[in-house]
VEXVEX-877890 format. One record per residue (C-alpha): residue number from 0; residue in one letter; x, y, z. Coordinates in Angstrom, 2 decimals. Layout:
% residues N
+-----+------+---------+---------+---------+
!  nr ! rest !       u !       v !       w !
+-----+------+---------+---------+---------+
! NUM !    A !       X !       Y !       Z !
...
+-----+------+---------+---------+---------+
This chain:
% residues 114
+-----+------+---------+---------+---------+
!  nr ! rest !       u !       v !       w !
+-----+------+---------+---------+---------+
!   0 !    X !   23.06 !    4.50 !  -13.93 !
!   1 !    X !   21.13 !    3.60 !  -11.00 !
!   2 !    X !   24.23 !    2.29 !   -8.92 !
!   3 !    X !   25.58 !    5.61 !   -9.10 !
!   4 !    X !   22.55 !    7.16 !   -7.09 !
!   5 !    X !   23.45 !    9.04 !   -4.02 !
!   6 !    X !   22.34 !    6.79 !   -0.98 !
!   7 !    X !   21.59 !    9.88 !    1.13 !
!   8 !    X !   19.14 !   10.96 !   -1.63 !
!   9 !    X !   17.23 !    7.81 !   -2.53 !
!  10 !    X !   13.32 !    7.66 !   -2.94 !
!  11 !    X !   10.97 !    5.19 !   -3.30 !
!  12 !    X !   10.47 !    6.83 !   -6.83 !
!  13 !    X !   14.01 !    6.31 !   -7.66 !
!  14 !    X !   13.80 !    2.50 !   -6.28 !
!  15 !    X !   10.47 !    2.03 !   -8.59 !
!  16 !    X !   11.91 !    3.74 !  -11.79 !
!  17 !    X !   15.00 !    1.32 !  -11.20 !
!  18 !    X !   12.91 !   -1.66 !  -10.72 !
!  19 !    X !   10.66 !   -0.79 !  -14.02 !
!  20 !    X !   13.87 !   -0.71 !  -15.97 !
!  21 !    X !   14.87 !   -3.98 !  -14.78 !
!  22 !    X !   17.33 !   -3.39 !  -12.08 !
!  23 !    X !   17.15 !   -6.80 !   -9.98 !
!  24 !    X !   18.32 !   -5.34 !   -6.69 !
!  25 !    X !   15.29 !   -2.83 !   -6.73 !
!  26 !    X !   12.78 !   -5.45 !   -7.83 !
!  27 !    X !   14.06 !   -7.61 !   -4.83 !
!  28 !    X !   13.30 !   -4.68 !   -2.24 !
!  29 !    X !    9.86 !   -4.06 !   -3.78 !
!  30 !    X !    9.03 !   -7.60 !   -3.56 !
!  31 !    X !   10.42 !   -7.83 !    0.37 !
!  32 !    X !    8.57 !   -4.61 !    0.97 !
!  33 !    X !    5.25 !   -5.95 !   -0.74 !
!  34 !    X !    6.04 !   -9.10 !    1.28 !
!  35 !    X !    6.11 !   -7.56 !    4.58 !
!  36 !    X !    3.11 !   -4.95 !    3.79 !
!  37 !    X !    0.75 !   -7.83 !    2.77 !
!  38 !    X !    1.83 !   -9.83 !    6.30 !
!  39 !    X !    1.08 !   -6.68 !    8.26 !
!  40 !    X !   -2.22 !   -6.07 !    6.63 !
!  41 !    X !   -3.25 !   -9.48 !    6.76 !
!  42 !    X !   -2.89 !   -9.37 !   10.74 !
!  43 !    X !   -4.92 !   -6.11 !   10.92 !
!  44 !    X !   -7.84 !   -7.94 !    8.74 !
!  45 !    X !   -7.28 !  -10.60 !   10.93 !
!  46 !    X !   -7.82 !   -8.55 !   14.02 !
!  47 !    X !  -10.25 !   -5.87 !   12.90 !
!  48 !    X !  -12.34 !   -7.43 !   10.05 !
!  49 !    X !  -12.35 !   -4.30 !    7.93 !
!  50 !    X !  -14.73 !   -3.69 !    4.72 !
!  51 !    X !  -11.82 !   -2.37 !    2.77 !
!  52 !    X !   -8.20 !   -1.40 !    2.60 !
!  53 !    X !   -7.64 !    1.49 !    0.36 !
!  54 !    X !   -4.10 !    2.05 !   -0.72 !
!  55 !    X !   -3.55 !    5.73 !   -1.12 !
!  56 !    X !   -0.71 !    8.30 !   -1.64 !
!  57 !    X !    2.13 !    8.05 !   -4.31 !
!  58 !    X !    2.60 !    4.31 !   -3.43 !
!  59 !    X !   -1.20 !    3.45 !   -4.47 !
!  60 !    X !    0.12 !    4.28 !   -8.15 !
!  61 !    X !    2.45 !    1.27 !   -7.98 !
!  62 !    X !   -0.19 !   -1.41 !   -8.57 !
!  63 !    X !    1.87 !   -3.93 !  -10.43 !
!  64 !    X !    4.64 !   -4.00 !   -8.42 !
!  65 !    X !    3.59 !   -3.29 !   -4.91 !
!  66 !    X !   -0.09 !   -3.07 !   -4.51 !
!  67 !    X !   -1.22 !   -6.30 !   -6.32 !
!  68 !    X !    1.58 !   -8.47 !   -4.72 !
!  69 !    X !    0.72 !   -7.28 !   -1.47 !
!  70 !    X !   -2.97 !   -7.92 !   -2.09 !
!  71 !    X !   -2.17 !  -11.42 !   -2.75 !
!  72 !    X !   -0.45 !  -11.94 !    0.35 !
!  73 !    X !   -3.12 !  -10.38 !    2.52 !
!  74 !    X !   -5.96 !  -12.50 !    0.66 !
!  75 !    X !   -3.68 !  -15.76 !    1.57 !
!  76 !    X !   -3.10 !  -15.28 !    4.85 !
!  77 !    X !   -6.36 !  -13.45 !    6.14 !
!  78 !    X !   -8.85 !  -15.70 !    7.74 !
!  79 !    X !  -11.30 !  -16.64 !    5.20 !
!  80 !    X !  -14.47 !  -15.30 !    6.49 !
!  81 !    X !  -12.72 !  -11.94 !    6.67 !
!  82 !    X !  -11.09 !  -12.28 !    3.22 !
!  83 !    X !  -14.50 !  -13.08 !    1.48 !
!  84 !    X !  -15.95 !   -9.78 !    2.11 !
!  85 !    X !  -12.76 !   -7.74 !    1.89 !
!  86 !    X !  -12.54 !   -5.13 !   -0.64 !
!  87 !    X !   -8.98 !   -4.20 !   -1.77 !
!  88 !    X !   -8.75 !   -0.63 !   -3.65 !
!  89 !    X !   -6.71 !    2.28 !   -4.49 !
!  90 !    X !   -7.49 !    6.03 !   -4.80 !
!  91 !    X !   -6.57 !    8.22 !   -7.42 !
!  92 !    X !   -5.98 !   10.95 !   -5.01 !
!  93 !    X !   -2.31 !   10.77 !   -5.30 !
!  94 !    X !   -0.12 !   11.89 !   -2.48 !
!  95 !    X !   -3.09 !   14.06 !   -0.76 !
!  96 !    X !   -5.15 !   10.80 !   -0.36 !
!  97 !    X !   -4.23 !   10.19 !    3.27 !
!  98 !    X !   -4.85 !   13.90 !    4.55 !
!  99 !    X !   -8.25 !   14.27 !    2.78 !
! 100 !    X !   -9.21 !   10.92 !    4.18 !
! 101 !    X !   -8.11 !   11.97 !    7.81 !
! 102 !    X !  -10.21 !   15.22 !    6.81 !
! 103 !    X !  -13.00 !   13.51 !    5.96 !
! 104 !    X !  -13.11 !   11.21 !    8.88 !
! 105 !    X !  -12.72 !   14.30 !   11.25 !
! 106 !    X !  -15.69 !   16.25 !    9.73 !
! 107 !    X !  -18.02 !   12.97 !    9.77 !
! 108 !    X !  -17.12 !   12.18 !   13.51 !
! 109 !    X !  -17.82 !   16.21 !   14.09 !
! 110 !    X !  -21.43 !   15.75 !   12.47 !
! 111 !    X !  -22.10 !   12.75 !   14.29 !
! 112 !    X !  -21.28 !   14.76 !   17.75 !
! 113 !    X !  -23.63 !   17.78 !   16.88 !
+-----+------+---------+---------+---------+
């Protein structure tokens, strides 16, 4: 049972697995995380007006439980002009996604310098 999990070894994977099996506490935790993630991202959208938000890493695979609820909050709280053109996507690169994205940005910036 998920109530027997050692809290020192608790992981997001364990929380998502528990939520998928109907654990109410795990679902509440993920709901709160999605809410605060959406609120934070909407603030960034309002300040920076990005073209896109791309969820990557292991959490990007949790579309139904995390990404979609967070996306709804982003769109509700973002300034309408910024939200109209905003694309919210996920990447299939998994855990290596953020590192590959950073490497691509670095290589692009080096190309522009030379």
